[in-house]
C-alpha positions as CSV (number, residue, x, y, z in Angstrom):
1,M,0.0,0.0,0.0
2,T,1.4,3.4,-1.0
3,R,1.8,6.0,1.7
4,K,-0.5,9.0,1.6
5,T,2.1,11.3,3.0
6,H,5.7,11.8,2.1
7,L,8.3,10.4,4.4
8,G,11.8,11.8,4.0
9,F,14.6,13.7,5.7
10,Q,13.5,16.3,8.2
11,P,15.3,18.5,10.7
12,P,14.8,17.8,14.4
13,A,11.4,19.0,15.5
14,I,11.1,22.8,15.8
15,G,8.6,23.8,18.5
16,E,7.4,26.7,20.6
17,E,10.7,26.8,22.5
18,E,12.7,27.6,19.4
19,I,10.1,30.1,18.2
20,E,10.2,31.9,21.6
21,A,14.0,31.8,21.7
22,V,14.2,33.6,18.3
23,A,11.5,36.1,19.4
24,D,13.6,36.8,22.5
25,A,16.7,37.4,20.4
26,L,14.8,39.7,18.1
27,R,13.3,41.7,21.0
28,S,16.8,42.0,22.6
29,G,18.1,43.9,19.5
30,W,20.9,41.4,19.0
31,L,20.5,40.2,15.5
32,T,24.2,39.5,14.9
33,T,26.8,38.0,17.2
34,G,26.1,38.7,20.8
35,P,25.4,37.1,24.2
36,R,23.6,34.1,22.8
37,A,26.5,33.2,20.6
38,A,28.9,33.6,23.5
39,L,26.6,31.4,25.7
40,L,26.5,28.7,23.0
41,E,30.3,28.7,23.0
42,E,30.4,28.3,26.8
43,R,27.9,25.5,26.7
44,M,29.7,23.7,24.0
45,V,33.1,24.0,25.8
46,Q,31.5,22.0,28.6
47,Y,29.7,19.5,26.3
48,L,32.7,18.8,24.0
49,E,35.2,18.9,26.9
50,A,37.5,21.2,25.0
51,E,39.4,24.3,26.0
52,H,37.9,26.6,23.3
53,V,34.8,26.5,21.1
54,L,34.4,29.2,18.4
55,A,31.0,29.7,16.7
56,V,31.0,30.5,13.0
57,A,28.6,30.9,10.1
58,S,28.6,27.3,8.8
59,G,30.4,24.0,9.1
60,T,32.1,24.8,5.8
61,A,33.4,28.1,7.4
62,A,34.7,26.1,10.4
63,L,36.8,23.8,8.2
64,H,38.1,26.7,6.1
65,L,39.1,28.8,9.1
66,A,40.8,25.9,10.8
67,L,43.0,25.4,7.7
68,V,43.8,29.1,7.5
69,A,44.5,29.3,11.2
70,L,47.1,26.5,10.8
71,G,48.8,28.5,8.0
72,I,47.8,26.0,5.3
73,G,47.8,27.2,1.7
74,Q,50.7,28.1,-0.6
75,G,54.0,27.2,1.0
76,D,57.0,29.5,1.3
77,D,58.6,27.8,-1.7
78,G,55.7,28.7,-3.9
79,H,54.4,25.1,-4.0
80,L,50.9,24.4,-2.8
81,D,50.5,22.6,0.6
82,E,48.7,19.3,0.5
83,V,45.9,18.1,2.8
84,I,45.0,14.4,2.9
85,T,41.3,13.7,3.1
86,T,38.6,11.2,2.2
87,P,36.6,11.0,-1.0
88,I,33.4,9.8,0.7
89,T,32.2,13.2,2.0
90,W,30.2,16.2,1.1
91,P,32.3,18.3,-1.5
92,A,32.7,21.1,1.1
93,T,35.4,19.1,2.8
94,A,37.6,19.2,-0.3
95,N,36.4,22.6,-1.5
96,V,37.8,24.3,1.6
97,I,41.2,22.9,1.0
98,V,41.1,24.4,-2.5
99,H,39.7,27.7,-1.1
100,A,42.7,27.8,1.3
101,G,45.1,27.6,-1.6
102,A,46.1,24.0,-1.0
103,T,45.8,20.7,-2.8
104,P,43.4,17.9,-1.7
105,V,44.9,14.4,-1.7
106,F,42.3,11.7,-1.6
107,V,42.9,8.4,0.1
108,D,40.6,5.4,-0.1
109,V,38.2,4.4,2.7
110,R,37.7,1.2,4.7
111,E,35.2,-1.3,3.5
112,G,33.2,-1.5,6.7
113,D,32.5,2.0,7.9
114,L,33.7,4.0,4.8
115,N,35.9,6.2,6.9
116,I,39.4,7.0,5.7
117,D,41.7,4.0,5.7
118,P,44.6,4.9,8.1
119,T,46.8,2.1,6.7
120,L,46.9,4.0,3.4
121,L,47.9,7.3,4.8
122,E,51.7,7.0,5.2
123,A,52.1,6.3,1.5
124,A,50.2,9.5,0.6
125,V,52.4,11.7,2.8
126,T,54.9,14.0,1.1
127,E,57.1,16.8,2.2
128,R,54.2,19.2,1.3
129,T,51.6,17.4,3.5
130,K,50.5,19.9,6.1
131,A,47.4,18.4,7.5
132,I,45.1,15.4,7.5
133,M,41.3,16.0,7.4
134,P,39.4,12.8,8.3
135,V,35.5,12.7,8.2
136,H,33.5,10.9,10.9
137,L,31.0,9.5,8.4
138,A,27.4,9.2,9.6
139,G,28.5,9.7,13.2
140,Q,31.1,6.8,13.4
141,P,34.5,8.2,14.6
142,C,37.5,7.4,12.4
143,D,40.3,5.3,13.7
144,L,42.2,8.3,15.0
145,D,45.2,6.7,16.8
146,P,47.1,5.7,13.7
147,I,46.3,9.0,12.1
148,W,47.7,11.0,15.1
149,A,50.8,8.7,15.1
150,L,51.9,10.2,11.8
151,G,52.7,13.5,13.6
152,I,50.8,15.7,11.1
153,P,48.2,18.2,12.3
154,V,44.7,16.7,12.2
155,I,41.5,18.7,11.5
156,E,38.5,16.5,12.1
157,D,35.4,17.0,10.0
158,A,32.8,16.2,12.6
159,A,29.8,17.6,10.8
160,H,28.0,14.3,11.5
161,A,29.5,13.7,14.9
162,A,28.4,16.2,17.6
163,E,27.5,13.4,19.9
164,S,30.3,11.0,19.1
165,A,33.1,9.8,21.4
166,Y,36.3,8.1,20.4
167,R,37.4,5.3,22.8
168,G,35.5,7.0,25.6
169,R,36.6,10.6,24.9
170,K,34.4,13.2,23.4
171,L,35.4,14.5,20.0
172,G,36.3,18.2,20.3
173,G,39.6,18.5,22.1
174,L,41.5,15.5,20.7
175,S,43.1,17.0,17.5
176,A,44.5,20.3,16.4
177,A,40.9,21.4,15.6
178,T,37.5,19.7,15.3
179,C,34.8,21.2,13.1
180,F,31.0,20.7,13.7
181,S,28.0,21.8,11.7
182,L,24.7,23.3,12.9
183,Y,23.0,22.8,9.6
184,A,19.2,22.2,9.6
185,T,19.5,18.4,9.6
186,K,22.3,18.0,12.1
187,N,21.9,16.5,15.6
188,I,22.3,20.1,17.0
189,A,20.4,22.2,14.5
190,A,20.3,26.0,14.1
191,G,19.3,26.1,10.5
192,E,22.9,27.1,9.7
193,G,26.1,27.6,11.6
194,G,29.3,25.8,12.7
195,L,31.6,25.3,15.6
196,I,35.4,24.9,15.9
197,S,36.8,23.3,19.0
198,T,40.4,23.1,20.0
199,N,42.7,22.9,23.0
200,D,45.3,25.1,21.3
201,D,45.3,28.7,22.5
202,G,47.1,29.9,19.3
203,I,44.6,28.3,17.0
204,A,41.7,29.7,19.0
205,E,43.1,33.2,18.9
206,A,43.8,32.9,15.2
207,I,40.2,31.9,14.5
208,R,38.8,34.8,16.6
209,N,40.8,37.2,14.4
210,L,39.8,35.4,11.2
211,R,36.0,35.0,11.7
212,L,35.4,38.8,11.7
213,M,36.8,41.6,9.5
214,R,37.9,43.6,12.5
215,R,38.5,43.5,16.3
216,G,37.5,46.2,18.7
217,N,34.4,48.4,19.4
218,G,32.8,51.1,17.3
219,S,35.2,53.3,15.5
220,L,38.1,52.1,17.6
221,Y,38.9,48.9,15.6
222,D,42.0,47.3,14.2
223,I,42.8,44.3,12.1
224,T,45.8,41.9,12.5
225,V,44.8,39.6,9.6
226,P,42.5,40.1,6.6
227,G,39.6,38.2,8.2
228,Y,36.4,36.8,6.8
229,K,32.7,37.4,7.5
230,A,32.2,34.1,9.2
231,N,30.6,34.9,12.6
232,L,27.4,33.3,13.9
233,S,24.3,35.4,14.6
234,D,22.5,35.4,17.9
235,V,19.3,34.5,16.2
236,L,20.8,31.2,15.0
237,A,22.6,30.7,18.3
238,A,19.3,31.0,20.1
239,I,17.9,28.0,18.1
240,A,21.1,26.0,18.7
241,L,20.8,26.5,22.5
242,V,17.3,25.2,22.6
243,Q,18.3,22.2,20.4
244,L,21.2,21.5,22.8
245,D,18.7,21.3,25.7
246,K,16.6,18.8,23.7
247,L,19.6,16.6,22.9
248,P,18.8,13.9,25.4
249,E,15.3,13.5,24.0
250,H,16.5,13.6,20.4
251,T,19.3,11.1,21.2
252,A,16.8,8.6,22.6
253,A,14.6,8.9,19.5
254,R,17.6,8.2,17.2
255,E,18.6,5.2,19.4
256,R,15.1,3.7,19.0
257,Q,15.1,4.3,15.3
258,F,18.6,2.8,14.8
259,A,17.4,-0.3,16.8
260,L,14.3,-0.6,14.7
261,Y,16.3,-0.4,11.5
262,D,18.9,-2.9,12.8
263,E,16.2,-5.4,13.6
264,G,14.4,-4.9,10.3
265,I,17.4,-4.7,8.0
266,A,18.8,-8.0,9.4
267,S,16.2,-10.0,7.5
268,L,16.7,-8.1,4.2
269,D,19.3,-9.9,2.2
270,G,21.4,-7.6,0.1
271,I,20.9,-4.5,2.3
272,E,23.7,-4.0,4.9
273,P,24.2,-1.1,7.3
274,L,27.6,0.5,7.7
275,A,29.8,-1.0,10.4
276,R,29.9,0.5,13.8
277,D,32.8,0.2,16.3
278,L,31.4,-0.7,19.8
279,R,34.5,0.9,21.4
280,D,33.1,4.3,20.2
281,T,30.0,6.3,20.7
282,H,28.2,6.7,17.4
283,A,26.3,9.9,16.9
284,R,23.5,8.1,14.9
285,H,23.4,11.0,12.5
286,L,22.7,8.9,9.4
287,Y,21.5,5.4,8.9
288,V,23.5,4.4,5.8
289,V,23.1,1.0,4.1
290,R,24.9,-0.6,1.2
291,V,22.8,-2.2,-1.6
292,E,24.4,-5.3,-3.1
293,Q,22.7,-5.9,-6.5
294,S,23.6,-9.6,-6.8
295,R,21.8,-10.4,-3.6
296,L,18.9,-8.0,-3.6
297,G,18.2,-8.3,-7.3
298,M,18.2,-4.5,-8.0
299,T,20.7,-1.7,-8.0
300,R,20.9,1.1,-5.4
301,D,19.4,3.5,-7.9
302,E,16.5,1.1,-8.6
303,L,15.9,0.7,-4.9
304,Q,15.8,4.4,-4.4
305,Q,13.3,4.8,-7.3
306,A,11.1,2.0,-5.8
307,L,11.1,3.8,-2.4
308,T,10.2,7.0,-4.1
309,A,7.2,5.3,-5.6
310,E,6.3,4.3,-2.0
311,R,6.6,8.1,-1.1
312,I,9.7,7.5,0.9
313,S,12.5,9.9,0.3
314,T,16.1,8.7,0.6
315,S,19.5,10.3,0.0
316,I,23.1,9.4,-0.9
317,H,25.9,10.2,1.5
318,F,28.1,10.5,-0.5
319,L,29.2,10.3,-4.1
320,P,33.1,10.0,-4.3
321,V,34.4,13.6,-4.5
322,H,37.4,12.7,-6.6
323,R,35.0,11.5,-9.4
324,L,32.9,14.7,-9.5
325,T,33.6,16.8,-12.6
326,W,35.7,19.6,-11.2
327,Y,38.0,17.3,-9.2
328,R,38.2,14.7,-12.0
329,E,39.2,17.4,-14.5
330,R,41.5,19.3,-12.2
331,F,43.3,16.2,-10.9
332,P,43.2,13.8,-13.9
333,H,46.1,11.7,-12.5
334,Q,44.3,10.9,-9.2
335,P,44.6,7.1,-8.8
336,S,41.6,4.9,-8.6
337,L,40.1,4.5,-5.2
338,P,38.2,1.2,-5.6
339,V,36.5,0.9,-2.3
340,A,35.1,4.5,-2.4
341,E,34.1,4.1,-6.1
342,R,32.2,0.9,-5.5
343,A,30.6,2.3,-2.4
344,G,29.5,5.4,-4.4
345,G,27.2,3.2,-6.4
346,E,25.8,1.2,-3.4
347,I,25.2,3.5,-0.4
348,L,21.8,4.9,0.5
349,S,20.7,6.8,3.6
350,L,17.3,5.9,5.0
351,P,15.0,8.5,6.7
352,L,16.1,9.2,10.3
353,S,15.1,12.2,12.5
354,P,13.6,12.9,15.9
355,A,10.8,14.5,13.9
356,H,9.9,11.0,12.7
357,S,7.9,8.6,14.8
358,D,8.9,5.0,15.4
359,G,6.0,4.1,13.2
360,D,7.5,6.0,10.4
361,I,10.6,3.8,10.6
362,V,8.4,0.7,10.6
363,D,6.7,2.2,7.4
364,V,10.2,2.3,5.7
365,L,10.9,-1.2,6.7
366,E,7.6,-2.5,5.4
367,A,8.1,-0.7,2.1
368,L,11.6,-2.3,1.8
369,E,10.0,-5.8,2.5
370,R,7.4,-5.2,-0.2
371,I,10.0,-4.1,-2.7
372,R,12.2,-7.2,-1.8
373,D,9.2,-9.5,-2.2
374,R,8.5,-8.1,-5.7
375,T,12.1,-8.6,-6.8
376,G,12.2,-12.1,-5.3
């Protein structure tokens, strides 16, 4: 039976609390960065167990400013610095490396969780490698210990991983910098925004200078670097603060939905969820499955179309960045990354959000069973 309503990706539920918080911000007269942004930073310092948290305009801005704060771009010898990263990510991860004036170097991912494969990193390191930028895909932390062991600064793309912990330690103060997103679909959602956490005083001060075009009050201002317009407004910070308060409730909803998916997917041959490491805390940001055509009897794209016919919207997180047109043409000698390239044709993200009911997840599973039965 086809659903009468459309079930897809939704942000965490926005209620009266968020509306009132925005109204309070508007009534206060603080439309741009002010006391609410400062309070969000203070709250996130406690939550992430980091020395510093800086609020910025987006998760993309967070990654970009972290690179610039570390001095990454064109080297003193005129050659471009290199930053090693994963191909299974949103293009912003690679784009900011280019924006900083450096060269992205893509390394293949692991078969199980599709996070960057640390065993391949050493071979990719050159004298121009200035940073490694791993991505905690779907909320599963990367295997960070062997990455840190290389002695190269690490900037973590934790857009999916606000609630994640690596081997019992919260992400946020473990690497040179960790970057989070407050985008509308994230676990802590403000509509837009980002956070940079670090325990390095120098990096934190550099980002404070970089996120605004000036320092000081009124007409008595100065600049020490040519900064960017990358600060977070109080209006958006107000939403994030309410969402932070709702995190336990939203986390419980995601845990229930993951459990329902795990139980239902187990009986669907040819559909496998990404691996999760029980030593870590998974943020449960995305429920990503891989579709094996030989077992299911249809391709990922065919399954996605069949779910659309059931009025269930899915998404792909992500297509391999190194095979997208600009990167393919700009770096034609990029070697093949077989695990990422195969995964790019198999991965599919199923609906997941605190805005969904448990019954919605059951609807998705029942639709998958109907589709399976038709192909069988």
